[in-house]
C-alpha positions in Angstrom: 23.4 22.3 -3.4 20.2 20.7 -5.0 20.7 17.3 -2.9 20.8 19.4 0.2 17.6 21.1 -0.6 16.0 17.7 -1.3 17.1 16.5 1.8 15.5 19.4 3.8 12.2 19.0 1.7 12.2 15.3 2.8 12.6 16.3 6.3 9.8 18.6 6.2 7.3 15.9 4.7 8.7 13.3 7.1 7.6 15.6 10.0 4.2 17.1 8.6 1.2 15.9 10.7 -0.9 15.3 7.5 -0.1 15.4 3.6 -2.8 16.7 0.9 -3.7 14.2 -1.7 -1.3 15.7 -4.4 1.5 15.3 -2.1 0.8 11.8 -0.9 0.2 11.1 -4.7 3.8 12.8 -5.6 5.3 10.6 -2.6 3.7 7.3 -3.7 5.4 7.9 -7.4 8.7 8.5 -5.5 8.6 12.1 -6.4 9.2 15.2 -4.4 5.8 16.9 -4.1 5.7 19.9 -6.3 2.7 22.2 -6.4 3.7 23.3 -10.2 3.7 19.8 -11.5 1.2 19.3 -14.2 -1.3 16.5 -13.8 -0.3 13.4 -15.8 -2.1 10.2 -16.6 0.2 8.2 -13.8 -0.4 11.0 -11.1 -4.4 10.8 -11.7 -4.3 7.0 -11.5 -2.5 7.4 -8.1 -4.9 9.9 -7.1 -7.7 7.8 -8.3 -6.3 5.0 -6.0 -6.1 7.3 -3.0 -9.5 8.4 -3.5 -11.1 4.7 -3.8 -8.9 3.7 -0.5 -10.3 6.5 1.2 -14.0 5.8 0.2 -13.5 2.3 1.4 -11.9 3.2 4.6 -8.6 1.8 4.0 -7.1 5.5 4.1 -8.0 7.8 6.6 -8.6 11.4 5.7 -9.6 14.5 7.3 -11.3 17.7 5.5 -10.8 21.0 6.7 -14.0 23.1 6.1 -12.3 26.2 7.3 -9.8 26.5 4.4 -10.4 29.2 2.1 -11.6 29.1 -1.4 -9.5 29.7 -4.6 -6.4 28.4 -3.3 -4.2 26.9 -6.2 -4.8 23.4 -7.3 -2.1 21.8 -5.1 -4.1 22.8 -1.8 -6.6 20.7 -1.0 -9.2 20.7 1.9 -8.7 16.9 2.3 -5.7 15.7 4.3 -4.3 12.4 4.9 -2.7 11.8 8.3 0.8 11.2 8.0 1.2 8.0 10.0 -1.8 6.1 8.3 -0.6 7.3 5.0 2.8 6.0 5.3 1.6 2.7 6.1 -1.0 2.6 3.4 1.5 3.9 0.7 4.5 1.7 1.9 2.0 -1.2 1.3 0.6 -0.1 -1.8 3.7 1.5 -3.5 6.5 -0.5 -1.9 8.8 0.1 -5.0 8.5 3.8 -5.1 7.3 5.1 -1.8 10.5 6.4 -0.1 9.6 7.2 3.4 9.9 5.2 6.5 7.2 3.1 7.8 5.8 3.3 11.1 8.1 0.8 12.8 11.1 3.2 11.8 12.7 0.9 9.0 12.4 1.2 5.4 9.4 -0.8 4.1 10.2 -3.5 1.7 8.6 -6.2 0.0 9.7 -9.6 1.3 12.6 -11.0 -0.5 12.1 -14.2 -2.6 13.1 -16.7 0.2 10.9 -15.3 2.8 7.9 -15.2 0.1 8.6 -18.8 -0.6 8.8 -19.7 3.2 5.5 -17.9 3.7 3.8 -19.8 0.8 4.9 -23.1 2.1 3.6 -22.3 5.3 0.1 -21.7 3.7 0.7 -24.9 1.9 1.2 -26.8 5.1 -1.8 -25.4 7.0 -4.0 -25.9 3.7 -3.0 -29.7 3.7 -3.4 -29.9 7.6 -7.1 -28.7 7.4 -7.7 -31.2 4.6 -7.8 -28.7 1.9 -6.2 -29.3 -1.5 -4.7 -26.5 -3.5 -6.5 -27.2 -6.6 -9.9 -27.8 -4.9 -12.5 -26.1 -6.6 -14.0 -23.2 -4.1 -11.0 -23.2 -2.2 -10.5 -19.3 -2.6 -14.0 -18.7 -1.3 -13.6 -20.8 1.5 -10.4 -19.1 2.7 -11.8 -15.7 1.8 -14.8 -16.6 4.2 -12.0 -17.6 7.1 -10.3 -14.2 6.7 -13.8 -12.4 7.2 -14.1 -14.4 10.2 -10.9 -13.2 11.2 -11.9 -9.9 10.6 -9.2 -9.2 8.2 -11.0 -9.7 4.9 -9.0 -10.8 1.7 -10.7 -10.9 -1.8 -11.1 -14.3 -3.6 -8.9 -13.0 -6.7 -6.0 -12.1 -4.3 -6.2 -15.3 -2.7 -6.2 -17.5 -6.2 -3.3 -15.6 -7.2 -1.5 -16.3 -3.9 -2.6 -20.1 -4.3 -1.1 -20.2 -7.8 2.0 -19.3 -6.7 2.3 -22.0 -4.0 3.6 -25.0 -6.0 6.4 -23.1 -7.5 7.5 -21.6 -3.7 7.1 -25.1 -2.3 9.5 -26.7 -5.1 12.1 -24.1 -4.7 12.2 -24.9 -1.0 12.4 -29.0 -1.9 15.8 -28.4 -4.0 
């Protein structure tokens, strides 16, 4: 019986036009949204991530200024449109976010083989452009390239990716 109720709840949230920040936080954690759930450290961390993403313009939000005051804590005047929130949550919480992505399939992180292939392609492009993977300032150079493209990636993220390339290329050589 509980499983049937959970399926109905999932369907309601899949069809909702927008989610509150608490609903989105619960969904990101792989939990059914629950207005009675006490705030805990994990949920508060996710709420902080949501707020930062919204402030940085990575997660669109809408405010309902007509909502009455003094509703219980689960109600909020800030809503996140489902389609954008789904894409954002699937990208940022791929292990726990359970909803389908905008393409209609389950969102999943690339497998090891696909990841190694992508890293090998990056290595090939760098080599083609005369960039050495251990070159000082390479992350900054690539970050500038991503900015010109209009899809900025920060230097720390680029460094992390570059550090994974030797192992990925090595795994493809076997």
